[in-house]
C-alpha positions in Angstrom: 107.8 115.4 58.6 111.0 117.0 59.9 112.6 114.7 62.3 116.0 114.5 64.1 117.8 111.6 65.7 119.6 111.7 69.0 122.9 113.4 68.7 121.9 115.7 65.8 124.3 118.7 65.9 121.5 121.1 64.9 119.0 122.5 67.3 115.3 122.5 67.3 113.2 124.4 64.7 110.8 126.0 67.0 107.9 125.2 69.3 106.7 121.6 69.2 103.2 122.7 68.3 104.5 124.2 65.0 107.5 122.2 64.1 107.6 119.0 66.1 104.4 117.4 65.1 103.3 115.7 61.9 101.4 118.2 59.7 100.0 118.1 56.2 102.1 121.2 55.3 105.8 121.8 55.9 106.7 122.9 59.4 108.8 125.8 58.1 107.2 129.1 57.0 106.4 129.1 53.2 105.1 131.4 50.6 102.0 130.6 48.6 100.7 127.9 51.0 97.0 127.2 50.6 95.0 127.5 53.8 92.2 125.0 54.7 89.6 127.2 52.9 91.5 127.0 49.6 92.8 130.6 49.6 96.5 131.2 49.0 98.3 132.7 51.9 101.1 135.2 51.6 104.4 134.8 53.5 104.6 137.9 55.7 107.6 137.7 57.9 107.7 139.8 60.9 111.0 141.0 62.2 111.8 143.1 65.2 113.8 146.3 65.3 112.4 147.2 61.8 115.6 145.9 60.2 115.0 142.8 58.0 117.9 140.5 58.1 119.8 139.2 55.1 117.5 136.8 53.3 118.5 133.4 51.9 119.0 133.4 48.2 119.0 137.3 47.9 121.9 139.7 47.4 123.1 141.5 50.4 120.9 144.5 51.1 117.9 143.4 49.1 114.7 141.6 50.3 111.5 140.5 48.5 108.9 143.2 48.6 106.2 142.6 51.2 102.5 142.5 50.4 102.7 140.8 46.9 102.0 137.1 47.4 102.9 134.8 44.6 100.4 132.0 44.1 101.2 128.5 43.3 99.4 126.7 40.4 96.3 125.0 41.9 96.7 121.8 39.8 100.1 121.2 41.4 99.8 119.8 44.9 102.2 121.2 47.4 104.9 118.6 48.0 106.1 117.5 51.4 109.5 119.0 52.1 112.2 116.5 51.9 114.6 117.6 54.6 117.0 114.9 55.5 120.2 115.0 57.3 123.1 114.7 54.9 126.1 112.6 55.7 128.9 114.3 57.2 131.4 115.6 54.8 128.8 115.9 51.9 126.4 118.5 53.3 126.9 122.0 54.6 126.9 121.7 58.3 128.3 123.5 61.2 131.9 124.6 60.7 131.8 124.1 57.0 132.1 126.7 54.2 128.8 128.4 53.2 127.8 128.3 49.6 127.5 131.5 47.5 123.9 132.7 47.8 124.0 133.8 44.1 124.6 130.2 43.1 121.4 129.0 44.9 118.6 131.4 44.1 115.5 131.2 46.1 112.6 129.9 44.0 109.2 129.6 45.7 107.9 127.3 43.0 110.3 124.6 44.2 109.8 122.5 47.4 111.0 124.5 50.3 113.9 122.9 52.2 115.7 124.4 55.2 119.2 125.8 54.6 122.1 124.1 56.3 122.7 126.9 58.7 119.1 127.4 59.6 118.8 127.9 63.4 122.4 128.7 63.9 123.7 131.9 65.4 123.8 134.8 63.0 126.8 137.1 62.4 124.7 140.3 62.6 123.1 141.8 65.6 119.6 140.7 64.8 118.4 138.1 67.3 117.1 134.7 65.9 113.4 134.5 65.0 113.0 131.0 66.6 113.8 129.7 70.0 116.7 127.3 70.1 116.3 124.2 72.2 117.5 120.7 72.1 114.9 117.9 71.5 115.5 114.3 72.3 114.7 111.5 69.9 111.0 111.0 70.5 110.1 107.8 72.2 113.7 106.9 73.1 114.4 108.8 76.3 116.8 111.7 77.0 119.3 112.9 74.3 122.6 111.0 74.0 125.1 113.5 75.4 128.0 111.1 74.9 128.0 111.8 71.1 129.4 115.1 69.9 129.6 116.5 66.3 132.9 115.9 64.5 135.5 118.5 64.0 135.6 120.3 60.6 137.0 118.0 57.9 136.9 114.8 60.0 134.6 111.9 59.7 132.4 111.2 62.7 133.2 108.3 64.9 131.2 105.2 64.3 128.3 105.0 66.7 128.5 102.0 69.0 125.8 99.4 68.9 122.8 100.2 71.0 122.5 96.6 72.2 125.1 96.8 75.0 123.6 100.1 76.2 120.2 98.7 76.7 119.4 98.2 80.4 119.0 94.6 81.4 115.3 93.7 81.6 113.9 94.0 85.1 113.6 90.6 86.9 110.1 89.4 86.8 108.4 89.4 90.2 107.6 85.8 91.4 103.9 84.8 91.2 101.8 84.5 94.3 101.9 80.7 94.0 105.7 80.6 93.8 106.0 83.0 96.7 103.5 81.0 98.8 105.4 77.8 97.9 108.7 79.2 99.0 107.3 80.6 102.2 105.6 77.3 102.9 108.9 75.4 102.3 110.7 77.7 104.8 108.0 77.1 107.4 107.8 73.4 106.8 111.6 73.0 107.2 111.5 75.1 110.4 108.5 73.1 111.7 110.2 69.8 110.8 113.3 70.8 112.7 111.2 71.9 115.7 109.2 68.7 115.6 112.3 66.6 115.3 113.7 68.2 118.4 110.2 67.8 119.9 110.6 64.0 119.6 113.9 64.2 121.3 112.3 66.3 124.0 109.5 63.7 124.4 112.0 60.9 124.5 114.0 62.6 127.2 110.8 63.5 129.1 109.7 59.8 129.1 113.2 58.8 130.2 113.0 61.3 133.1 109.4 61.0 134.2 108.2 57.7 132.6 104.7 57.3 131.4 103.4 56.4 134.8 101.8 58.6 137.5 104.6 61.2 137.5 104.5 61.6 133.7 100.7 61.9 133.9 101.0 64.6 136.5 103.4 66.6 134.4 101.2 66.2 131.3 98.1 67.4 133.1 99.9 70.4 134.6 101.3 71.4 131.2 98.0 70.7 129.4 96.3 74.0 129.7 99.1 76.3 128.4 99.9 73.8 125.7 96.3 73.5 124.5 95.9 77.3 124.4 99.2 77.5 122.5 98.0 75.0 119.9 94.7 76.8 119.5 96.5 80.1 119.1 99.3 79.1 116.8 97.3 76.7 114.6 93.8 77.9 114.9 91.6 80.7 115.8 93.4 83.8 117.0 96.2 83.7 114.4 93.7 83.3 111.6 91.6 86.2 113.0 94.4 88.8 113.4 96.2 88.2 110.1 93.3 89.2 108.0 92.7 92.3 110.1 96.3 93.4 110.0 96.4 92.8 106.2 93.2 94.8 105.8 94.5 97.7 107.9 97.8 97.8 106.0 95.8 98.0 102.7 93.3 100.6 103.7 94.8 102.8 106.5 96.9 105.9 105.5 99.7 105.0 107.9 99.9 101.4 106.7 98.1 100.1 109.8 100.9 101.1 112.2 98.7 102.7 114.8 96.0 100.0 114.4 98.6 97.3 115.0 99.9 99.0 118.2 96.4 99.3 119.6 95.5 95.8 118.8 98.7 94.3 120.4 98.2 96.4 123.5 94.6 95.4 124.0 95.5 91.7 123.4 98.4 91.8 125.8 96.2 93.3 128.6 93.8 90.4 128.0 96.5 87.8 128.1 97.9 89.2 131.4 94.4 89.0 133.0 93.9 85.5 131.6 97.2 84.3 132.9 96.7 85.7 136.4 93.2 84.1 136.5 94.5 80.7 135.4 97.3 80.7 138.0 94.8 81.5 140.8 92.5 78.8 139.6 95.1 76.1 139.3 93.6 73.8 141.9 90.2 74.1 140.2 91.7 73.4 136.8 93.5 70.3 138.1 90.2 69.1 139.6 88.5 69.5 136.3 91.2 67.6 134.5 91.9 64.9 137.0 89.0 64.6 139.4 90.0 61.1 140.6 93.5 62.1 141.7 94.3 62.7 145.4 97.1 62.8 147.8 100.7 63.5 146.6 99.9 63.1 143.0 97.3 65.9 143.1 99.5 68.2 145.2 102.4 67.7 142.8 100.1 68.4 139.8 98.8 71.6 141.4 102.3 72.9 142.1 103.5 72.1 138.6 100.5 73.8 137.1 101.3 77.1 139.0 104.7 77.0 137.5 103.6 76.2 134.0 100.5 78.3 133.6 102.4 81.6 133.0 103.4 80.0 129.7 99.9 81.3 128.5 101.2 84.9 128.5 104.4 84.1 126.5 102.7 81.7 124.1 100.2 84.5 123.4 102.9 87.2 122.9 104.8 84.8 120.6 101.6 84.2 118.6 100.6 87.8 118.3 104.1 89.1 117.3 104.4 86.2 114.9 101.2 87.2 113.2 102.7 90.7 112.7 105.6 89.1 110.9 103.3 86.9 108.9 101.2 89.9 107.8 104.4 91.5 106.6 105.4 88.4 104.6 108.0 87.2 107.2 107.2 83.6 107.9 110.5 81.9 108.9 111.0 83.1 112.5 107.7 81.9 113.8 108.5 78.4 112.7 112.1 78.3 113.7 112.1 79.8 117.2 110.3 76.8 118.8 113.6 75.1 118.3 115.0 77.2 121.1 112.1 76.1 123.3 112.9 72.4 122.7 116.6 72.9 123.3 115.9 74.5 126.7 113.4 71.7 127.6 115.9 69.0 126.7 118.5 70.7 128.9 116.0 70.9 131.8 114.9 67.2 131.6 118.5 66.1 131.2 119.5 68.1 134.3 116.6 66.6 136.2 117.9 63.1 135.4 121.4 64.2 136.4 120.3 65.4 139.8 118.8 62.1 140.6 115.2 62.7 139.7 114.5 59.3 138.3 111.7 58.1 140.5 108.3 57.5 139.0 106.6 58.0 142.3 105.1 61.6 142.7 105.5 61.4 146.5 109.3 61.2 146.2 109.8 64.3 144.1 111.4 67.1 146.1 110.4 70.8 146.0 113.6 71.7 144.2 113.0 69.1 141.5 109.4 70.3 141.1 110.7 73.9 140.7 113.3 72.7 138.1 110.6 71.0 136.0 108.1 73.8 136.2 110.2 76.9 135.9 112.5 75.3 133.4 109.6 74.4 131.1 108.3 78.0 131.3 111.7 79.4 130.6 111.8 77.6 127.3 108.6 79.4 126.2 110.1 82.8 127.3 113.1 82.1 125.1 110.9 81.2 122.3 109.0 84.5 122.4 112.2 86.5 122.7 113.5 84.8 119.7 111.2 86.9 117.5 112.8 90.2 118.5 115.6 90.1 115.9 113.1 89.4 113.1 110.8 92.2 114.3 113.7 94.6 114.2 114.7 93.5 110.8 111.2 94.1 109.6 111.4 97.7 111.1 108.6 97.0 113.5 108.5 99.0 116.7 105.7 98.3 119.1 104.5 101.4 121.0 101.8 100.5 123.5 98.7 102.6 122.9 95.6 102.7 125.1 93.4 105.0 122.9 91.2 102.1 122.0 87.8 103.9 121.7 86.9 104.8 118.1 90.0 103.1 116.7 88.2 100.5 114.6 88.9 97.6 117.0 85.3 96.5 117.2 85.5 94.1 114.2 88.6 92.2 115.4 87.3 92.1 118.9 84.0 90.6 117.8 85.9 88.0 115.7 88.3 87.4 118.6 85.3 86.8 120.9 84.0 84.0 118.6 87.6 82.7 118.4 87.8 82.6 122.2 84.5 80.8 122.4 85.9 78.3 119.9 88.8 77.8 122.3 86.4 77.3 125.2 84.4 74.7 123.2 87.6 72.9 122.2 88.9 73.1 125.7 85.7 71.7 127.2 85.9 68.8 124.8 89.6 68.2 125.6 88.8 68.4 129.3 86.2 65.7 129.0 88.6 63.5 127.0 91.4 64.1 129.5 89.0 63.1 132.3 88.2 59.9 130.5 91.8 59.0 129.9 92.8 59.7 133.5 89.9 57.5 134.7 91.4 54.8 132.4 94.7 55.1 134.3 92.8 54.4 137.6 91.0 51.5 136.1 94.2 50.1 134.7 96.0 50.2 138.1 93.5 47.7 139.5 94.1 45.4 136.6 97.9 45.7 136.6 97.9 47.8 133.4 100.1 50.9 133.5 100.5 53.6 130.9 97.2 52.8 129.1 95.4 56.0 129.8 96.3 59.7 129.6 100.0 59.4 128.7 99.3 56.9 125.9 96.6 59.1 124.4 98.7 62.3 124.7 101.8 60.6 123.1 99.8 59.1 120.2 98.0 62.4 119.6 101.4 64.2 119.5 102.5 62.0 116.7 99.1 62.3 115.0 99.3 66.1 114.6 102.9 66.1 113.1 101.8 66.0 109.4 99.3 68.8 110.0 101.8 71.0 111.8 104.7 70.4 109.3 102.8 70.4 106.0 99.3 71.9 106.2 99.8 74.7 108.7 102.9 75.8 106.9 101.2 76.0 103.5 98.0 77.5 104.7 99.8 80.1 106.8 101.7 81.2 103.7 98.6 81.8 101.7 96.4 83.3 104.4 97.6 87.0 103.7 96.8 86.6 100.0 93.4 85.0 100.7 92.7 88.0 103.0 93.6 90.4 100.2 91.3 88.5 97.9 88.4 88.8 100.4 89.1 92.5 100.7 88.8 92.9 97.0 85.6 90.8 96.8 87.3 87.9 94.8 85.8 85.0 96.8 86.4 82.3 94.1 90.1 83.0 94.4 90.0 81.9 98.1 88.5 78.6 97.0 91.1 78.2 94.3 94.0 78.9 96.7 92.7 76.4 99.2 92.2 73.8 96.4 95.8 74.4 95.3 97.0 73.9 98.8 95.1 70.7 99.3 96.4 69.3 96.0 100.0 70.3 96.8 99.9 68.9 100.3 98.3 65.6 99.2 101.6 64.3 97.8 103.0 64.5 101.3 99.9 63.9 103.5 98.9 60.7 101.9 102.3 59.0 102.0 102.6 60.1 105.7 99.2 58.6 106.5 100.2 55.3 104.9 103.5 55.3 106.8 101.7 55.9 110.1 99.3 53.1 109.4 101.8 50.5 108.1 104.6 51.2 110.5 102.9 52.5 113.7 104.9 50.0 115.8 108.3 51.1 114.5 107.4 54.8 114.8 106.2 54.4 118.4 109.3 52.5 119.5 111.6 55.1 117.9 109.7 58.0 119.6 109.0 56.5 123.1 110.8 53.3 123.5 113.1 54.6 126.2 113.3 54.7 130.0 110.9 53.1 132.4 108.2 52.6 129.9 105.8 49.7 130.3 105.5 47.4 127.3 101.7 47.4 127.3 101.8 51.2 127.2 103.9 51.2 124.0 101.5 48.8 122.4 98.5 51.1 123.3 100.4 54.1 121.8 101.1 52.2 118.6 97.5 51.0 118.2 96.1 54.4 119.1 98.4 56.0 116.5 97.1 53.6 113.9 93.5 54.6 114.7 94.4 58.3 114.7 96.3 58.0 111.4 93.1 57.0 109.5 91.8 60.6 110.0 95.0 62.5 109.1 93.9 63.6 105.6 90.5 64.7 106.9 92.1 66.5 109.9 94.4 68.4 107.6 91.7 69.3 105.1 89.4 70.5 107.8 92.0 72.8 109.1 92.7 74.3 105.7 89.0 74.8 104.8 88.3 76.6 108.1 91.0 79.2 107.2 88.7 80.2 104.3 86.1 81.6 106.8 88.8 83.4 108.7 90.1 85.0 105.6 86.7 86.5 105.0 86.6 87.8 108.6 84.0 85.2 109.7 84.9 83.6 113.0 81.3 82.7 113.9 80.8 79.8 111.4 84.0 78.0 112.5 82.8 78.2 116.1 79.5 76.4 115.4 81.3 73.9 113.2 83.7 73.2 116.0 80.8 72.7 118.5 79.4 70.0 116.2 82.7 68.3 115.5 83.9 68.4 119.1 80.5 67.2 120.4 80.6 64.2 118.0 84.2 63.4 119.2 83.2 63.5 122.9 80.1 61.5 122.3 81.8 58.7 120.4 84.7 58.7 122.9 82.4 58.3 125.8 80.7 55.5 124.0 84.1 53.8 123.6 84.7 54.3 127.4 81.5 52.6 128.2 81.8 49.7 125.8 85.5 48.7 125.6 87.8 47.3 128.2 90.5 49.5 129.8 93.1 48.0 127.5 91.3 49.2 124.4 89.5 52.4 125.6 92.2 54.8 124.4 92.3 53.0 121.0 88.6 53.4 120.7 88.8 57.1 121.6 91.4 57.6 118.8 89.1 56.0 116.3 86.3 58.3 117.5 88.6 61.3 116.6 89.1 59.9 113.1 85.3 59.6 112.6 84.8 63.1 113.8 87.4 64.3 111.3 85.6 62.7 108.4 82.4 64.3 109.5 84.1 67.7 109.9 85.4 67.7 106.3 81.9 67.0 104.9 80.3 69.8 106.9 83.0 72.4 106.6 83.5 71.8 102.9 79.8 72.1 102.2 79.4 75.3 104.3 82.5 77.0 102.7 81.4 76.1 99.1 78.0 77.7 99.7 79.6 80.8 101.2 82.1 81.3 98.4 79.3 81.1 95.8 77.5 84.0 97.5 78.1 87.8 97.1 80.8 89.2 99.4 80.0 91.4 102.3 79.8 95.1 101.2 82.3 97.5 102.9 81.0 100.6 104.7 82.9 102.9 102.4 80.8 103.6 99.3 83.7 103.6 96.9 85.1 100.3 98.2 81.5 98.9 98.2 81.1 99.6 94.5 84.5 98.2 93.7 83.9 95.0 95.6 80.5 94.4 94.1 81.8 95.1 90.6 84.6 92.6 91.1 82.2 90.0 92.5 79.7 90.3 89.6 82.4 90.3 86.9 83.0 86.6 87.4 80.5 83.7 87.6 79.5 82.7 91.2 81.5 79.6 91.9 83.4 78.3 94.9 86.7 77.5 93.2 87.2 74.5 95.6 87.1 71.9 92.9 86.2 69.1 95.4 86.0 66.3 92.9 89.5 66.9 91.6 90.9 67.1 95.1 89.2 63.9 96.2 90.2 62.1 93.1 93.9 63.1 93.6 93.9 61.9 97.2 92.3 58.6 96.2 94.8 58.0 93.4 97.7 58.7 95.6 96.3 56.3 98.2 95.9 53.5 95.7 99.4 54.1 94.4 100.9 53.8 97.9 99.0 50.7 99.1 101.0 47.9 97.3 104.3 49.2 98.7 102.8 49.6 102.2 101.4 46.1 102.3 104.7 44.5 101.2 106.8 46.8 103.4 104.7 46.1 106.5 105.8 42.5 106.7 109.3 43.0 105.4 109.9 45.8 108.0 108.9 43.4 110.8 111.2 40.7 109.4 114.2 43.0 109.0 113.7 44.5 112.4 113.5 41.0 114.0 116.7 39.9 112.2 118.5 42.9 113.7 117.3 42.2 117.2 114.7 45.0 117.4 115.6 48.0 119.5 116.4 51.4 118.2 118.6 50.2 115.3 116.3 47.4 114.2 113.2 49.6 114.2 115.1 52.4 112.3 116.2 50.1 109.6 112.8 48.5 109.3 111.1 51.9 109.0 113.6 53.1 106.4 113.2 50.0 104.3 109.5 50.2 104.4 109.5 53.9 103.6 111.5 53.2 100.5 109.0 50.6 99.3 106.1 53.0 99.8 107.8 55.8 97.9 108.8 53.4 95.1 105.2 52.2 94.8 104.0 55.8 94.7 106.3 56.8 91.9 105.6 53.7 89.8 101.9 53.7 90.1 101.1 57.4 90.3 100.8 57.9 86.6 98.4 54.9 86.0 96.2 56.3 88.8 96.2 59.8 87.4 98.5 61.4 90.0 101.7 61.7 88.0 101.5 65.4 87.6 101.2 65.9 91.4 104.0 63.4 92.1 106.5 64.9 89.6 107.5 68.0 91.9 108.1 65.6 94.8 110.4 63.5 92.6 112.3 66.5 91.5 112.8 67.6 95.1 114.2 64.2 95.9 116.4 64.4 92.8 114.8 61.2 91.3 114.5 60.6 87.6 110.8 60.9 86.8 109.1 61.5 83.5 107.5 64.9 83.1 103.7 64.8 82.8 102.3 64.9 79.3 100.8 68.4 78.8 98.3 66.8 76.3 97.1 64.2 78.7 93.4 64.1 78.8 93.0 66.3 75.8 91.2 65.1 72.6 92.2 66.2 69.2 89.5 67.1 66.8 
């Protein structure tokens, strides 16, 4: 086969179908070649202008006579032409002297090889018989134009090594797991910073308003917008809209731009209507939440509620715009902008203290002080929502309100949003009943001389209880929700279960130690968070004991949240609603039982224990329902092409859930057993160290730090014996601790 390397000074030898492909016969025209039928073929050159050019190997003016073919012997196979490029200086190339044709006669019985000047311009007027073109080295890209033939009589320059010329290999794209882990870490750090400032905010709030009647009035007034915010950011609506936005970006021709504009416009109109309705119904809402209050306390609560309820609109806008960023893979802003809210709130409460608002009696609070508390709190939420604008601009998102909702495909998200709103209503009804019970405990405690044992104690303990879920679980699950939605769109349901299982295993190394810390050091944590201002001692004790009862359910609370996101990824918001009805109903029923049976001093602690029991039940029910759903066939899309693709993907793999529940439960149990010895020892040593230092902030801080070190040391030492070494190793690397790498052959048996 005639080949050329890049940089060959000679041109091409004709069309690629004749001279550029491997053939059993030489690519050049020959005489006496045998055709496929075995008959010898004559070489019949055809020249234009009826003037045959000077032939190779013939005297000038002569040419072989046409029409008399010369046959080759049949017993001699026609050899493959051996045309190879001769080294420069030894062959007859361009610019070199031509040999005498008489010295090299043309003999058709010898293998035909191309002459050295074949394809080069002729000195006579006859045009060339073959098209000249440059061909690159096949399979190696465009020709190397940087290399030119040498001048006559000179050696060619040495070709440089090809290694430096090779382009650097493209950087491998990070895997979905690595991307989700990085995004989860960004969100966890932002959430941790926000929660850290949240504790400072709570401490300043308690210092300004105490945990007595004034603090209870503010908590009730701010309850409705805060509950709606929690349900939006950590629950239903965010989980509904992210899958819809991901699906629209994947299937719509414009990348879902028009769909996103319509969806945001419709939701904003609904939020405005809901906010106006809530402001007008403020007295009714206060009655529902605190039916036993009257006089100045009720009037103050209603006024504060009117100032705080507009937060619903801005919390909603913050959530919706944040989901647009999440669907585009931008997760940091939504977790960092709440820091701005906490900064504004801390400034407002500090200003309230500075202007003399230190009275715990609701009747002594002036109108200006009430306005400062209400409007200042709402201003923080406004700043939080506006904090997303720079990130939206960086993501090149421009929201153009569109009201052409009919026929725009908004039916599915609106149906899902309806179930999500019903879930909010169910949760709100349950929370309303719980708030009514805790406010009744406040009234019962007043008659017994017990202050701060009701609503404020329950709310403060609950705020600490949800920290691990908000910092760890919500961050990790939010990061994988877009990829779970894509898996659901592709019909790969087992991948949803596998992603959730991975999240539960990754979060266990942080959730279990946090649970143990909350149980073993509830007293130190409570005093560090709320031990300021005019706070009754019995109130701190109730918060500490309620936190301990809440902490038992932390792993189950976090797991239930993650499992419920699996339904939302599949576009199913109805199943989580019915699961919430069962779980919330159980919580209310057990809390009411504690209210009837226990004394006012222990009612809130019993209600916290009821929450933990409901969390355990929720994991069992939600996990069973999700596993059964993931083992079924996915819903078929309306488009026939997508329907066939989804069904093929679903049937190509065995029907399994991918949750791997036994492995997840075993890991949680192993981590718990590894932490227990350090927690038991640290519990008593932390109390002793804090007592030696006189208690207070410094004593509790040192005691908590000392106990935390013991828990972590116990975890790292005992994790490998309990089968959790592989899960603990990444945490040790993050903390820059020397920890042996897990044995890759652990658990494998050699034959």
